[in-house]
BABA-327704 format. One record per residue (C-alpha): x, y, z. Coordinates in steps of 0.1 Angstrom, whole numbers, padded with zeros to 4 digits, always signed. Layout:
XYZ...
END
This chain:
-0116+0092-0480-0120+0125-0499-0107+0127-0535-0107+0158-0557-0117+0153-0593-0096+0182-0605-0066+0170-0584-0069+0136-0600-0064+0152-0634-0029+0164-0624-0018+0128-0626-0040+0113-0653-0054+0124-0687-0090+0113-0689-0122+0128-0703-0148+0110-0681-0172+0130-0660-0171+0129-0622-0201+0105-0622-0184+0083-0647-0152+0082-0627-0174+0074-0596-0189+0044-0615-0154+0032-0626-0140+0034-0590-0170+0016-0575-0167-0012-0601-0130-0016-0590-0140-0020-0553-0135+0016-0543-0171+0024-0535-0179+0061-0541-0206+0070-0516-0212+0105-0529-0202+0130-0556-0205+0166-0545-0199+0198-0565-0176+0222-0547-0160+0256-0552-0127+0271-0540-0148+0290-0515-0182+0277-0504-0209+0292-0525-0184+0304-0551-0189+0340-0539-0219+0342-0562-0234+0376-0562-0203+0393-0549-0188+0420-0572-0160+0446-0572-0174+0481-0563-0160+0516-0562-0169+0537-0531-0180+0571-0545-0190+0589-0513-0189+0584-0475-0209+0603-0450-0216+0599-0413-0248+0581-0404-0272+0607-0388-0284+0583-0361-0253+0562-0353-0217+0573-0347-0201+0540-0358-0220+0537-0391-0213+0553-0424-0236+0561-0454-0219+0552-0487-0227+0551-0523-0210+0524-0543-0207+0520-0581-0208+0483-0591-0209+0490-0628-0247+0488-0633-0251+0525-0640-0270+0532-0607-0249+0535-0575-0260+0515-0545-0267+0531-0511-0251+0509-0485-0248+0514-0447-0214+0502-0436-0200+0497-0400-0164+0492-0409-0140+0518-0395-0117+0517-0426-0142+0524-0453-0136+0556-0473-0144+0572-0506-0122+0561-0536-0117+0526-0524-0122+0494-0545-0141+0469-0523-0161+0437-0526-0199+0442-0524-0224+0414-0516-0255+0423-0537-0291+0418-0526-0302+0382-0530-0268+0366-0527-0258+0343-0498-0225+0346-0479-0208+0318-0461-0187+0334-0433-0156+0317-0419-0176+0311-0387-0214+0311-0381-0244+0304-0402-0249+0314-0439-0261+0350-0444-0286+0360-0471-0283+0396-0482-0316+0415-0482-0326+0451-0489-0331+0466-0455-0332+0498-0433-0305+0503-0407-0313+0530-0382-0338+0545-0406-0314+0545-0436-0318+0523-0467-0291+0497-0474-0289+0479-0507-0261+0454-0501-0230+0449-0479-0194+0459-0482-0176+0428-0470-0147+0419-0447-0125+0389-0452-0142+0367-0427-0177+0376-0439-0168+0362-0474-0152+0331-0459-0118+0340-0473-0100+0342-0439-0104+0351-0403-0097+0389-0403-0126+0412-0392-0105+0443-0386-0123+0461-0414-0135+0457-0450-0113+0441-0476-0097+0468-0498-0086+0459-0533-0059+0475-0555-0071+0507-0571-0067+0494-0606-0092+0466-0600-0120+0466-0626-0154+0478-0613-0182+0451-0617-0157+0422-0619-0172+0392-0601-0154+0380-0570-0152+0345-0586-0132+0360-0615-0110+0381-0592-0101+0352-0569-0100+0327-0598-0125+0305-0581-0128+0271-0598-0154+0244-0596-0145+0209-0585-0162+0177-0575-0155+0159-0543-0156+0121-0545-0163+0105-0511-0149+0069-0511-0159+0044-0485-0126+0025-0482-0123-0010-0469-0095-0014-0443-0073-0035-0467-0072-0008-0494-0045+0014-0479-0031+0019-0514-0061+0040-0523-0056+0065-0495-0041+0091-0519-0048+0107-0552-0020+0088-0570-0033+0055-0555-0068+0062-0568-0054+0073-0602-0036+0040-0605-0069+0021-0604-0086+0045-0629-0056+0041-0652-0057+0003-0651-0095+0002-0658-0093+0027-0687-0064+0009-0703-0080-0025-0700-0115-0016-0710-0109+0011-0736-0075+0000-0749-0059+0033-0738-0022+0037-0733-0024+0064-0707+0002+0066-0679+0003+0082-0645+0021+0115-0645+0042+0112-0614+0055+0146-0602+0091+0152-0611+0111+0149-0579+0148+0157-0575+0168+0129-0558+0186+0142-0527+0216+0121-0516+0224+0116-0479+0243+0146-0465+0265+0139-0435+0248+0150-0403+0262+0179-0384+0231+0197-0370+0211+0167-0360+0219+0132-0347+0192+0105-0352+0190+0073-0331+0164+0046-0337+0162+0023-0306+0130+0003-0316+0137-0009-0351+0107-0033-0350+0082-0005-0346+0103+0018-0369+0122-0001-0396+0128+0031-0416+0133+0067-0405+0143+0094-0429+0144+0131-0428+0160+0164-0438+0172+0196-0421+0162+0228-0439+0174+0261-0425+0164+0297-0432+0128+0291-0443+0101+0317-0442+0068+0305-0426+0039+0323-0443+0006+0318-0461+0006+0292-0488+0003+0301-0525-0033+0300-0539-0028+0267-0559-0018+0249-0527-0046+0263-0506-0071+0254-0534-0059+0218-0534-0064+0215-0497-0097+0232-0496-0110+0210-0524-0109+0180-0500-0121+0199-0470-0088+0208-0453-0081+0242-0438-0048+0258-0449-0025+0266-0420+0009+0277-0432+0032+0269-0461+0052+0242-0443+0023+0223-0427+0003+0227-0459+0031+0210-0479+0032+0180-0456-0006+0177-0458-0005+0180-0496+0022+0153-0500+0002+0131-0476-0029+0133-0498-0009+0131-0530+0012+0100-0522-0004+0085-0491+0028+0088-0471+0024+0109-0439+0051+0135-0431+0058+0157-0400+0078+0189-0396+0095+0198-0363+0109+0231-0353+0146+0222-0354+0153+0244-0323+0130+0220-0302+0150+0189-0311+0182+0201-0293+0202+0185-0321+0190+0150-0312+0162+0128-0324+0156+0095-0307+0129+0070-0318+0121+0049-0287+0094+0036-0264+0079+0060-0240+0088+0060-0203+0063+0057-0174+0068+0093-0160+0067+0110-0194+0039+0131-0207+0032+0152-0238+0008+0179-0249-0004+0169-0284-0015+0193-0311-0051+0192-0299-0040+0208-0266-0046+0177-0245-0020+0163-0220-0012+0126-0227+0005+0103-0202+0008+0066-0199+0033+0067-0228+0054+0036-0218+0037+0014-0244+0039+0040-0272+0065+0046-0298+0077+0081-0293+0098+0106-0312+0119+0124-0286+0148+0148-0282+0175+0141-0256+0152+0148-0226+0115+0147-0236+0089+0135-0261+0082+0156-0292+0056+0134-0309+0035+0102-0306+0050+0084-0336+0026+0081-0365-0003+0095-0346+0001+0132-0336+0028+0158-0331+0035+0177-0299+0020+0211-0293+0053+0227-0284+0075+0212-0311+0055+0221-0342+0059+0249-0368+0051+0284-0358+0053+0318-0375+0087+0323-0358+0102+0290-0370+0133+0295-0392+0148+0260-0393+0129+0227-0395+0135+0189-0394+0113+0171-0419+0104+0136-0408+0094+0108-0433+0092+0073-0418+0076+0039-0419+0060+0029-0386+0047-0006-0379+0009-0006-0384+0004-0026-0351+0024-0001-0331+0005+0029-0345-0029+0012-0341-0022+0005-0304-0011+0041-0297-0041+0056-0315-0066+0034-0296-0049+0038-0263-0052+0076-0264-0084+0076-0285-0066+0097-0312-0075+0095-0348-0055+0116-0374-0049+0115-0411-0015+0100-0403-0026+0073-0380-0055+0064-0404-0028+0055-0430+0000+0041-0408-0025+0017-0391-0034+0002-0425+0001+0002-0439+0018+0027-0462+0042+0021-0490+0076+0017-0474+0094+0020-0507+0078+0054-0513+0090+0070-0480+0121+0086-0496+0101+0097-0527+0076+0115-0504+0104+0131-0484+0121+0144-0516+0088+0157-0529+0082+0177-0498+0118+0190-0497+0114+0203-0532+0082+0221-0525+0095+0236-0492+0126+0250-0510+0104+0263-0537+0076+0279-0516+0092+0286-0482+0128+0291-0493+0157+0281-0471+0187+0258-0477+0189+0220-0475+0216+0213-0449+0212+0175-0441+0195+0145-0455+0190+0115-0432+0182+0079-0439+0181+0052-0411+0169+0020-0427+0171-0010-0403+0148-0034-0421+0143-0025-0458+0111-0037-0474+0114-0071-0492+0089-0077-0520+0070-0109-0519+0064-0132-0549+0034-0154-0556+0031-0181-0582-0003-0177-0599-0018-0207-0618-0040-0194-0646-0064-0223-0645-0069-0217-0608-0076-0180-0616-0102-0189-0642-0119-0213-0619-0121-0190-0589-0132-0160-0609-0157-0179-0631-0143-0162-0662-0123-0179-0690-0095-0153-0690-0067-0156-0716-0031-0156-0703-0026-0122-0719-0057-0107-0701-0043-0118-0667-0008-0105-0674-0022-0072-0688-0043-0064-0658-0015-0072-0633+0010-0052-0652-0014-0022-0653-0016-0024-0615+0022-0022-0614+0027-0059-0604+0059-0072-0619+0059-0105-0638+0092-0121-0628+0087-0153-0649+0060-0164-0672+0052-0199-0683+0024-0214-0705-0002-0216-0678+0013-0197-0648+0034-0167-0638+0056-0157-0609+0043-0123-0598+0062-0098-0576+0039-0079-0553+0045-0041-0552+0052-0025-0518+0019-0006-0518-0002-0038-0516+0001-0050-0480-0029-0072-0483-0020-0093-0513-0004-0124-0498-0018-0154-0518-0030-0165-0553-0066-0158-0543-0057-0121-0537-0043-0118-0572-0075-0133-0586-0094-0106-0568-0072-0079-0583-0079-0094-0618-0116-0097-0611-0121-0062-0598-0104-0045-0628-0122-0069-0653-0154-0060-0635-0176-0080-0611-0206-0071-0633-0189-0087-0663-0187-0122-0648-0212-0143-0669-0240-0160-0651-0239-0198-0655-0268-0215-0674-0274-0238-0645-0270-0232-0607-0264-0261-0584-0273-0261-0548-0275-0286-0520-0304-0292-0496-0294-0283-0461-0310-0293-0429-0323-0265-0407-0331-0263-0371-0367-0262-0359-0379-0237-0353-0362-0217-0381-0349-0187-0363-0348-0164-0393-0383-0174-0404-0396-0167-0369-0379-0133-0367-0393-0123-0401-0428-0135-0390-0428-0113-0359-0411-0084-0377-0439-0085-0403-0465-0086-0375-0449-0055-0358-0444-0036-0391-0480-0043-0401-0491-0029-0367-0474+0004-0374-0440-0002-0358-0407+0008-0374-0376-0015-0372-0344+0001-0357-0309-0012-0357-0284+0002-0331-0247-0004-0325-0238-0032-0302-0212-0010-0286-0223+0014-0259-0210+0039-0234-0204+0026-0199-0215+0060-0186-0252+0050-0190-0248+0021-0167-0227+0041-0142-0257+0065-0139-0285+0039-0138-0274+0004-0127-0240+0006-0111-0243-0029-0098-0239-0044-0133-0204-0028-0138-0187-0061-0129-0208-0078-0156-0201-0054-0185-0180-0066-0214-0154-0039-0218-0135-0031-0250-0098-0031-0245-0090-0005-0272-0123+0014-0277-0127+0037-0307-0141+0064-0283-0154+0068-0248-0189+0065-0262-0182+0030-0275-0163+0014-0246-0186-0016-0237-0208-0041-0254-0244-0033-0247-0258-0049-0215-0293-0036-0223-0312-0027-0255-0327+0004-0238-0300+0030-0243-0300+0026-0281-0338+0028-0283-0339+0059-0261-0314+0077-0284-0336+0069-0313-0366+0084-0295-0346+0115-0285-0334+0120-0321-0370+0118-0335-0385+0139-0306-0360+0167-0313-0372+0167-0349-0409+0171-0340-0417+0134-0343-0431+0125-0309-0455+0096-0318-0432+0067-0320-0433+0029-0323-0400+0011-0327-0388-0025-0325-0353-0040-0326-0340-0076-0328-0305-0077-0313-0281-0092-0288-0270-0081-0253-0237-0091-0237-0225-0098-0202-0198-0117-0185-0197-0138-0154-0168-0156-0135-0166-0184-0160-0175-0171-0194-0193-0145-0216-0231-0146-0220-0248-0135-0252-0286-0132-0253-0309-0126-0282-0335-0100-0275-0366-0084-0290-0372-0049-0277-0403-0027-0284-0408+0010-0276-0440+0031-0276-0442+0068-0270-0466+0096-0277-0500+0090-0292-0513+0056-0303-0534+0072-0331-0535+0104-0350-0557+0133-0337-0589+0135-0357-0625+0147-0355-0637+0114-0340-0610+0111-0314-0600+0145-0300-0593+0135-0263-0555+0135-0259-0558+0111-0230-0578+0085-0249-0553+0087-0278-0521+0085-0258-0501+0053-0255-0504+0035-0222-0490+0005-0203-0519-0015-0218-0508-0005-0254-0475-0022-0246-0492-0052-0229-0515-0056-0259-0487-0058-0285-0468-0083-0262-0499-0105-0260-0504-0102-0297-0469-0116-0303-0474-0144-0278-0506-0154-0295-0489-0153-0329-0462-0176-0316-0488-0201-0304-0479-0199-0268-0511-0205-0248-0504-0208-0211-0491-0175-0196-0486-0164-0160-0480-0128-0149-0458-0115-0121-0448-0081-0109-0412-0072-0116-0389-0043-0106-0356-0032-0119-0335+0000-0121-0348+0010-0156-0385+0002-0155-0412+0012-0130-0444-0009-0124-0431-0037-0146-0449-0069-0154-0433-0102-0162-0450-0127-0186-0439-0163-0181-0448-0197-0194-0440-0224-0168-0404-0219-0157-0395-0197-0187-0396-0159-0183-0406-0147-0218-0413-0110-0216-0410-0079-0194-0434-0049-0198-0432-0015-0182-0424+0021-0187-0390+0037-0185-0382+0055-0153-0383+0093-0153-0346+0094-0141-0336+0073-0171-0356+0094-0196-0340+0126-0183-0306+0114-0193-0318+0118-0229-0341+0148-0224-0372+0127-0234-0405+0144-0223-0432+0118-0231-0437+0085-0214-0418+0056-0230-0434+0022-0227-0411-0008-0231-0415-0045-0240-0385-0069-0239-0387-0105-0251-0361-0130-0240-0358-0144-0275-0337-0174-0265-0364-0185-0241-0390-0180-0268-0371-0202-0292-0368-0230-0265-0405-0228-0258-0415-0227-0295-0394-0259-0302-0418-0278-0279-0450-0262-0290-0473-0283-0311-0499-0270-0335-0533-0285-0329-0565-0282-0349-0600-0278-0333-0632-0275-0351-0656-0246-0344-0680-0254-0315-0715-0265-0325-0731-0251-0294-0738-0216-0279-0717-0202-0251-0732-0190-0218-0721-0158-0201-0724-0149-0164-0711-0119-0146-0699-0112-0110-0695-0077-0094-0670-0083-0067-0658-0061-0037-0621-0068-0031-0591-0056-0012-0571-0032-0033-0540-0055-0032-0559-0082-0051-0550-0084-0088-0573-0094-0116-0548-0121-0125-0555-0137-0091-0592-0139-0099-0586-0153-0134-0561-0180-0122-0585-0191-0094-0615-0193-0117-0597-0213-0144-0582-0236-0117-0617-0244-0104-0633-0251-0137-0607-0260-0164-0629-0279-0188-0659-0257-0195-0647-0222-0185-0634-0208-0217-0628-0171-0210-0625-0147-0180-0626-0110-0187-0624-0079-0165-0648-0053-0180-0651-0027-0152-0631-0014-0123-0643+0011-0097-0626+0028-0068-0638+0057-0047-0671+0070-0034-0695+0047-0017-0669+0020-0012-0651+0011+0021-0616+0023+0025-0590-0001+0010-0616-0017-0013-0622-0017-0050-0649-0032-0073-0643-0055-0102-0669-0065-0127-0658-0098-0142-0674-0119-0170-0672-0157-0173-0678-0176-0206-0688-0212-0204-0692-0236-0233-0695-0273-0240-0684-0282-0275-0706-0313-0276-0739-0303-0260-0758-0272-0248-0752-0263-0212-0781-0262-0188-0786-0234-0163-0782-0258-0134-0748-0267-0146-0737-0231-0150-0751-0222-0117-0732-0249-0100-0699-0238-0116-0705-0202-0107-0712-0212-0071-0679-0231-0070-0660-0201-0083-0678-0178-0059-0670-0200-0029-0633-0200-0038-0632-0163-0044-0648-0157-0009-0624-0181+0009-0591-0173-0009-0595-0137-0019-0620-0125+0008-0643-0114-0021-0678-0101-0015-0706-0103-0041-0722-0069-0047
END
């Protein structure tokens, strides 16, 4: 939500700075995320001045260029090469001087430099409207009145003002703060309570327009549940044109682009009061407005130029034959205001939040109107907003008010809540006086219907949809009093709680610390994903995806089935910003559904890409410094070791996302998958480097850890004995097969098996490879004799020869 500091001052007299106002709003629950200095036009047209064209000559080397001399009041005329066809001597123009930066209507900022154009020196730029960011015209330079003062800055000429934009991160319940008057209400309450001020909100003076019997237009509301109040006005003979400067300045201050005077007025009133309005070209209504549900065969082109169908579940604003607008969401392309519009119908209504929310989600449409209607607007202020807009239209666009319509099926009924003051003190932790409570509520425009010694009957204003119980009133009191002003108790009481073993959070933090200490960065991605990823990679899981019924966008239409898409986006983002050496990890959940229920799995995912260490004088070989499959396997084994899991088996695994994957298991529990992302999957994100991936099934880890016992063993008193084998094997034999066979033959004294060399190629038979394997033997109680070791080695050799067809080299 964008709020203009200067605009706030139209409704409230205060002396606080923008940053002080930001602190006040944040303390009241309206968190200000940023305070940004702005100008009427970006950059404030700094360095642009009024100049007088003294001479104009044809450029000797270019037919379309002119050589000019321009006086900007410095005493020394500037030599400027100009390409505009309408430049001429005697004109008053705007000149961008050397060193200034222009912000065009479209395109990148342009810094003005002293240059040579086709061999002729140019000391500035005579500007067109679009080059200054003032409009879209590029037909020629902007020519000013002849009496304009030479040397006058563009900022002075256009009355450019400075402002501050406050970006408020609204919570969904605070629909009352979606306008400048709504925000001013909270500021007023805070200032009056904390500084004993007596300031009041200066509501704009609005003429009351009575209902005028309809002649030009008939209004029919069929769905009174979705539209309990529909009001409007017919104004004829208006002139659609550019808005006055003050109105354009207001809209630009919050980042809106002025369109025309009628549309700008509806946008202005929206951001002033929080009530959306819409203006129809009266000729498109055919003299009839019907508020009804859409029909199956109907369609509409909305203002964004997109055809929308499937309208049967939407509330629509229609004429006698076709839809004109999706109620509360977006108007139709062919029923809006154009330069040729002479007569309008101004709509002001209250639409049911649920109805608007469903329409917006169904068509994935988000607008300023739907943003407010979805959360609930002040139904009692609909007529005020309409009258405010009528007055501005008559003042700015002219015309004559012909009809005023009000169709109110279900008027708003204010709720009342009985607030017990002792309850308020207890829940807030502050010993408020009765007067404090009453003062704060009154400043927020709550009405005290009845007051007793220790309670009050409070009437809730229409602008607060979310206040429904005494606790909500306590929150109102607390946020104006200030959360930071709640005193801390001298003693804090807590109860001892039982926790499950192992402690999940403790375990996650332990492994997160291990990964962070190893140079990995934690990432956190959205649990919502795009189904397009799975359609392109693993179509067979489409039936298992958890789909969102009313997605916010096409990019967020399913719950994530895999952690991989989010991590690849992170890698893509960093790679595109020249950070290619990446190590990430993420704890998160994946989601799936089967015939009976939904499945939620906890997962740890790890990503490696680029180099595993920085280039330096000692390690210059890019191959030796690059991440590999074994880098991923190493970190996986490091985690398993830290978790205290000892017995691990490995199996090959294949899936649609990984190639040459490896599965680490303990007994019947599959703990971890390791592999690298397939090229076809990487290409979806434009990732160039290999990406190695580790995924722990965290739920299985927790189950295994719960049964793991920590044992202590003293350091051995004896020396170990090492023996090596050089084995000739078939290429299909894995080192894991050798290790498992060796350990199986001598479990007690064989402590370690290690592969320290692999050779394939010259001097070996086809289909063969050579493994050099070391074996570590140790008896913790006594020194091993050679005869014992020889016997164990002979047993291992025999099994290798029989089961793996190994030959000793």
